[in-house]
C-alpha positions in Angstrom: 1.8 -95.4 115.1 -0.4 -96.0 112.3 -4.2 -97.3 112.7 -5.1 -100.3 110.8 -8.9 -100.5 109.9 -11.1 -103.1 108.3 -11.6 -102.7 104.5 -14.9 -103.9 104.7 -16.6 -102.3 107.8 -13.9 -99.6 108.9 -13.6 -101.0 112.4 -10.3 -100.2 114.1 -8.4 -103.5 114.2 -4.9 -102.5 115.4 -2.3 -99.8 115.9 1.2 -100.7 114.6 4.5 -99.2 114.4 7.0 -100.8 112.1 5.8 -104.0 109.8 6.6 -105.2 106.6 3.4 -107.6 106.3 0.3 -108.1 108.5 -3.0 -110.1 108.0 -6.0 -109.4 110.4 -9.3 -111.0 110.3 -12.0 -108.6 111.2 -14.1 -110.0 114.2 -17.1 -107.9 113.4 -17.5 -108.5 109.7 -15.0 -111.6 108.8 -13.1 -109.8 106.2 -9.5 -110.9 105.8 -7.5 -107.7 105.8 -3.7 -108.0 104.3 -1.5 -105.1 104.3 2.1 -104.9 103.4 4.5 -101.9 103.9 4.3 -99.0 101.7 7.9 -98.7 101.3 11.1 -99.7 102.7 13.5 -97.2 104.6 16.7 -97.2 102.5 19.4 -94.8 103.5 21.2 -92.8 100.8 24.6 -93.8 100.0 25.8 -90.6 101.5 24.5 -91.6 104.8 26.5 -94.9 104.9 29.7 -93.7 103.3 30.9 -90.5 105.1 34.0 -90.4 103.1 34.4 -90.6 99.4 37.8 -92.1 99.5 36.5 -95.1 101.5 33.3 -95.7 99.3 33.5 -98.0 96.5 33.1 -97.0 93.0 29.5 -96.9 91.7 29.8 -98.7 88.2 26.6 -97.2 87.1 27.6 -93.5 87.6 29.4 -91.8 84.7 33.0 -90.6 85.1 
C-alpha cells in the first residue's frame, strides 16, 4: 500500500492500494490534494496471446 501525504503540510492522509484518481482535503491545512495513477498496468501482448497462430496480425509490425 502507498501512503498519501498532504502536499502542503506532509500530514498522512491515507494509505491506498489501487486507484486511478483520488481527491482528499487535508483536515489540518485545508489543501485539496488531487492524485492520479502514475501508470496503468498493461499486459504485454505475449501475456495475452500464448500461441502465435491464434494472435491477430499486428499491422504496425514489419513483415
